[in-house]
N, C-alpha and C positions, 0 to 999 in steps of 0.2 A: 466542287461545292453543293452542287444537289445534296450527294451524303450529308455533309454538315446540316444543311439547312433542313433536312427533313430526317435526320437520322430518330430513331425510337427512344423518344424522351423518357426517362424514367419518371415514377411515379412522384408527385411532390412530396416535401418534407417541413416541416416544423423543425425553431429553435430548439422545443423543446426533447423530442424525438434526437435530432441530429445530439444535443448535448448528453443526452442520455444511453446513447452509442459510444459516446466518446471516452464516456465514465466505466467503460468496462473495462479499459487500460489502467486509469488512477485503481480504481476496487481491485483487479487480480496485482497492480506490483505492490496494493497498499498490505494486499494478503499473503503476499510473500513474505513482503521485508515483515511483517509481524508474524511469520510464522515459524521464520529464521533468525529472528534478530536475537529473540531470547537462549536457540545453542550457539550460538555468532558469542554472545556477548559472557557465555558461561567459560565457553571455550578459553577468552580472553582475560575473563577475571581468575579461572584457574593459573592460567601459566603467570600472568601477575602475581599473585599471590605465592606460586612455589619461590619465585625469583624473589621477592620482596623477603618470605622466612628464610630462603638462603643466605640473602645479605644480610638478616638480624643476627642468624645464627653465627658468620664468620665475623660481623663485628663484635660478640657475645666471646667468642673466641680469642680473637687479639686483645678482646679488654683486660682478659683473666690472664691468659698467658703471655703477651707483651708490654700490656699498661701503655701501649700508645693510641691515648684516645686524647682530644682535643679537649677532655672535661679536665683533662689531669692540671693543666695550668691554673686551673680555676679550683686543684682541690676536690673535685667532686667526688663523689662515691660512685661506682660502678652501678648500684643497684638506683638511682636515680636516672639514669639515661635509662636503667631500661625498663623503670617505670613511664620515663615520659615516654620511649618506645609502645609500651603500651598501647597508649589510645589508638596508633597509625593500626589497621587491618592490612590495608591495601592502599599506595598512594601510586596512582595516574598519571602521566603527561602528556597522554593522547589526548587527541580532540577530540575523538568519535567518543569515551564516554569521561567525558572532563566535565565536571559536576560545579567546578569553581568555588567551592568551598574549601578555604584555609590550602592545605596542599593537594588539591583537585583529589579529597578523600573520595574513594567509593564505598568504602564501611565502615564504621571506627569502634570501636567497642564500647563506646560510649552513648550510640546513638541506635544499636542495632542490637536485640536480644539476644540475637545466636552469635555475633560476630564476635572475637575474641583473639587475640594474640597473648599466648603465655608463653616464660621463658624463666629457668630456673638451671643453675648448676649447683653439683652433688656433691660428699666426698666420696670416697671408697666405701664407709658403711650404709650409702644412699641416702644419707640426711643433707636437707636442703641445705646451701650456704647463702646462696645469695637469690633473690628471686625479684618478679614484678609483680608479685601479687601486693593491690594496694595499699597504701599505705601514706599519713599526713605529710604532706612536707613544706619544710621554712628553710628560708635563706636570711638569716640574722645577720644583717649588717652591723660592727661596730663601731666604722668611723668609712671615711670614702675610699672607694677602690672595692675589688675583690681578696686582697690577700688578706685583709680580717675579715672574711664573711666565712659564716659557719653553715654549712647543711645538715640539716636537723629532720628528725625523721620520727614520727611516730607510728608503731607496728600495732595495730590489733592483735596481733598473736602475743605480742610479748604480756599486754596490758589490759585485763578485762574490765572495760570502762564501760557501764551499759550508757550512757548519754551517747557517745563516740561511736559506740557499736550502731546505735540506732541511727546517727548519721549516717554513718558508712551504709545502710542499707537502703535508706530512703536516699539518699543520694544515688545510689546504681538505677535503681529503682525508676527514680522522675527523669534521669537523664535519657533513660530506655524507651521506657513508655509513655514520655508526655512531652513537650514542646519548653522544660523547664531547664533554667540552667542555672548555674551557682556562682557565687563569690565569696568567697570568705575574706572575716577582716581579722588578724590576729593581734589579741590586743594586750595581752601578758600569758607566760607560760613559764611550765618548769623543764631547768634545763639540764643537762648531764656531760658536763663539758668532756669531761674523759672518753664518754663515748657519744658523744654527739646525738645524743635519744632526749628528745622533749614530750612533753606531755603537758596541751595546749590548757590554760587557766579559762581566758575569757576572748570566746569567739563573736565575733556578728557574722550570722550568716544571712546572706542578704540569694531573695528567687527571681530571677529574671524568667518572663516567659519571652522567646524568641519564635520569630516567624521567620519563613524563608519567600525572597520573590527572585525572580526570574528579569535578568537584563539582558536583554534579546540583542544590545551593542553586542557584546563581549560572550552570547551564547553562553548565559554560565549561570549557577545559583545562587546567589548567595545571601549571608542573612541579613536581619533587616535591623535596625536598631532593640535591644532590648528593649521590656518595658518593664518598671517593679513589678513582683507580687507578692514576694511574702518578706519579711524582715525581722531576725530576733536575735537574741543573745542567749549564747550556752555558756555557763560558770560551771567549771567541775575543781574542786576541793582533791587533791592528791598529797600522799605524804609519803613516797617513796625517798627510799636510801638514795642517797647522793644527788637529790634533783633539789635545783633552788629556783626563786620564785624570782622572774625578771619581769619587768613592763618594758613594756616596749614606747617606745613615741611616736605622737599624733601621727598617721599616716600624711598629713597635711604639712607637716614639718620635714621636708626631705632633707633638714641639713642638719639634722638629732639625730641624735644616736643612743640606744640600738632600736634598730626598727627592722623589720620584715620586707624581706625585698617581694617574696612570694611565697606565699601560704595558700597550697591546692592539695585535693586529695588527686594523687598521681597512681597508676596501676591500674593493673585488670581487676576486672571484677572478682571478688573472693569466693563469691559460688561458681563463677566460670571456670575459673584456677583450681581453687579444687575438685572439682568435676574432670577436668581434662587431667591434671597432673595425676588421679589415683589411676587414669585408663593409663595411661601413657608412662607413667614410672611401671607396670607390669609390662607393658606391651614392649617396651624397649629394655627388658630387663638382660640381654645379651649384651654379650660382648663386641666391642668393634662399633663402630660408624653404621649408623641405619638411618636411612632414609626412605619416605613415600608419600603414599597419600590413601585416607580413609574417607569412604562417603558416608553419613549418618542417616540418609534417609530421609530428612526435613531439608532438601535444596542447601544443607551445608554441607560442606568436605575440609577434613584438617589433613594438613599440611604438619608434616612430624621431620626432623632433622633431629638425630643424636651424634655428639661428636664427645672422644674421650681426648682428656685433654694432658700437655706435656707439665712437667714440673711448675708448678706457680707458688709465691706467695701465701695463696688464699688457702692451699689443700686440695681444690676440687680438681675431681679425677673425670668430670666430665660435665658436659653441658645438656640442656635440649631446649629446644624451640618449637612450641606447636602455634601454628595458625589456623584458627577456626573461622570461616567467612561464609557469609548469608548468600549466598548466590543471589536471589530475589531480594536483597536489600534494598530498600525504601529508596537510595540513589541510583544503584542499577534499574529497576522499573520505572522513574521516573526519566530517567536517559530512555527508557526503551518505549515508553509513549510519548516523548517529544520528539524523537526521531520515526516512528512509523507516522504521528500526526504532520509533521514536514513533510514525511515523504507523502503522504497522500493532499496535506494542502497545495506544496507546488505542481505536483501532476495534475490535479483539479484545476487550478490555474491556469496551469497549460493546455488542459482540455479544454474551459474556458474560452479561454484565447482564440483556439485554433476554431473552435464551435461559432463562435462570432464571425472569424474572417470566413467559414465555410458557409454560413447564412447570407452574411452579407453577400456574398457570389453568387449564391442561391437565388436570394431575391434580385439581383439584375437578371440572370438567367430567367428566372419565371416573366419577367417583366417583357423582356424581349420576345420570349415564346408568346406572352399574351399580344405583343405588339406582332410578330408575325401572325399569329392564328387571327386576330383581330381583321388584319389586311388581307389572308389569305378569302376569309369566311367574305368578306366586302367584296371585293374583286369577283369570287363565286356569283353574291347575289346579283353585282352588275353586270357579268355577263352572262347570264339568266337570258334576262330579255332582248335583249339585242338579239342573240342566238335564236330564241325564240319567233324573233318577228322572220330573220334570218331562213330560217325552216320553214316557218310559213309563205313566205314570198317563194323561194323555191318549189314549196309543195304545190302551190298552186300556179307557177310555172310550167310545173310538170303536167297538168292538169291542162291548160290551156295548149301545151305545145305537143300532147301526148300524139294527133292523130297528125301535126301539120310538121311538125320539126324533124330533124335528119337527125340521125343516130347516135354521129358527134354530138350535136346539143343535147340531146337526154342525157348521153352519159356526164357530161358536165352536172347537169341539174340533180343526176343519181350522186357522181362523187359530193356536193354540197352537201345534198342531204344526208348521206353517211358520214361525212366530219363534223356535220353539226350534231349530229345522234353521238359520234364518239366524245364529242367535247361535251355535251350535255351531260355523257354519263361518266366523263371524270370530275366534271364541277359535283355532280349529285356523290359521288363517292367521295369528294375531298372533304364536303360540308357532312357526310356521314363520321369520316373519320375525326373531323374536329368537332362532332357532337357527342361520338365517343368518347373519347379523351375528356369531354367538360363536363361529362355524367359525376355526377357529388353523392348523389341518395341512392341506393339501391336499395329494389325492393326483392330480399334475398327469400328463396322457399325451394323445397325440395321438387327439382328437374328433372324430369325422364329423356334424356340427353340421345337416348335409342330414338323416342317417339319425334325429336326434333332434329336427326337426321334423316327418318324417313321421309319427313315432311318433308323436308328440302329436297331429298332426291326425287319426291311425285313432279316437282316442275322441269325437270331434265331428262322424262323418259323418253320422250320422243327427240330428241338430240340424243340419247345413249343406243335408243334402237338405231336411229338412223347411219351411225359411225359402229353400230356389232359391240358398242362398250358393254364389259359386262359387269355389273355392280352389287356387292353384296353387304350385308349389312347385319354384323354378329357381334352379341354379348349386349349387357344389361347392366345399366349402373343409373340412380340417382345422385347427383349433385345439390348441394346447396350453393344456390347462386341468384343469380338475376336473371328471369331467363328471355327479356329484349336484348340484354346483352350479349348474354351466352350462345341465342338463335344467330346473333350477327356472326359469331364467331365459326359458328357450326356451318351455316350457310356459306361465307365466303372461302373456308376454304373444301366443302362439297365442291363449289364452283368454279374452285381454283381447279380441283381434282380432273371437272368435267372439261375443262377450256382446254386443256394439256394433256392428256391421256391420249396416245397413240391409236389411230383408229385399229379395231377388232382389239383392243388392248383391253385391262381388266381394274375395277375400282375395287377395293377393299376396304370397309371401313369398322374399325371394332373399337367396344369401347367397356372399359371396367372400372374399379374402385381407385385407378392411380390414373391412368389417361383415356384420353379421345384422339384415339388414329385413323388417319386417311391416306390408306397408299395406294399407288395410283403406277401406271406401266406409261413411262414417257420415249420418246423415240430417241434419245441421248441422254447422256447424264447430265443434269445442272449445278453449275456453282452456285450453292446456297447463303454463299460470303452478302449478307447486307439485303438478302432477299425478303426479309422481314420492314423494314424502310420503304415508307413511300417512293413510287415513280421507281421503283428498281425493279427490271422484269428480270425474268430469267432463260428467256429466249434469246436467241442470237440476232434475230430477225428484229432491229430495232424501230424498224419502221411498221412492227406490225400493231393494226389499228382492231384486232378483238380485244388487247388486254391495257387496262391503264396503269398498271403495277401499284394496284393500292387494294386489293383483293386481301393478301396476307395481312397488309400491315392495320388495316383495319379490323384482322379476326385476332392481329395480337395486340389492338389496342382494349377491344371487348374483353381478353380472356385475362388480362391486366387489371381490368374494372372489378374482376369479381376474385384478384388473388392467383390467381393460376397465369402459366406461361407456356407459351407456342415454342416448340422447336421444330427446325425442317433440317432433312436431310435428304442426301441423291446416291444412291449406289448401287452399282450392275441396274442400270436405265430403272432404277424404281423408285419416285420420290414420295417421301414422306413428312406428312405434318398432323404433328401431336399437340395438345392439350394436355399437359401438364396440373393435375390438380394438387 
């Protein structure tokens, strides 16, 4: 119980210091996550991109060789499906990188300047037969149901129409470099019913500004309601053989025909397609299946897959799928930032909660310590007066009875005076310990610790001579400290050494830049555990009245006030007490 009551109290701290210390882990954890999340994410994106590219190539092979595609029942041409899939570079279904946009798109050819998904099939001479190079598509409905629907396309490589060339370039530039999105309304077109080719006649072009917002409940990003930005009409007058002008009904008349069910630019950015096509046409010119990855050095990787085809109705001898992914596309970066921020916020909240709990415990502990200290001080002060009275009465009786009292009576009076003196010494040191622990403002200066030791040692010159104890002081060191408290530490360490050094032994005091050390010979090894706590004595004779058990505790408290630490040890009958700076 005594050990718990008088255990050496750690230096008090504030909530700010507790929280600052607790924040070390959140900061290190956030730094670790931030440092590792990009390479981890890159590896994940690469594996998903390769898998996506393989799937796209296998689908293309099946479409060409077998024709077993779900689009077949709707009479959809293969290049329409190829163009639709061109918008998707990598779709993820995982929670970790789920962006929540559409089909959980990580990056698309439409909103990332560096990403692209390119596919084409070629004949034995290397000529392109089918590709997903961007085209303008329209589904013309002549009656209800898909049976009488026609998939029409305008291919800018087949018709050089300046207005549409400019529209294509403007479309891909806006989609990748701005927050603008497009919608088109086809009012009329020139149609070749034999080839299902078309040339738009009148188009209403609508631009919208699209913002993203974050939904905390779904942990995902969504597109906000588009806001109109620009509307204009484009009219094209064409005079191509085999094409007839077809007027389409108003889109607000769903039961009238002919109508356009869908009208949009679909497929890969022509500039990106041409760049990738030229590169991998040469790179995959060898025979047989070829597959691999090529890094481009600007945070983009190309995953390519070439496959030879069996005999088919298109006369295609092979097909190639290339997926170019920007590893640091905006969706990935947004997710990296989000995850890193969440790690920091959650770990900070945990650190804050733990700091609040710790601070509450500390306040309760400090309040109890203050109460305990006040009780001890009040008790010590209250005992000083009656002790002084008892001591005075005993001294007077001693003087009055010195010549008339017998030896036994004088012995009792002497014992009373000794015990009063011992108790008074304990009270004085208890108050000194309390005073040392409560010092808040220190006057730190350069202090010659050797001079302090020499001054303290002079007080014990007579006792050292009487007990034949040899004392040496070596070394020289100046430390920045409060001289009053440091002197208390030095005084109590030397006093303790003188008191417990065996007769005929030695005391060696040394000082350097790291520590002040007092080593003295003792009669037997001492258990130093808890020796720095108040009222703990190292000797076995618990009834020893020469020690209060407070000297080392005062030295430790005084050193701690200066930011130093007292350490004690006892080996080979040599007791060592050191103040570590």
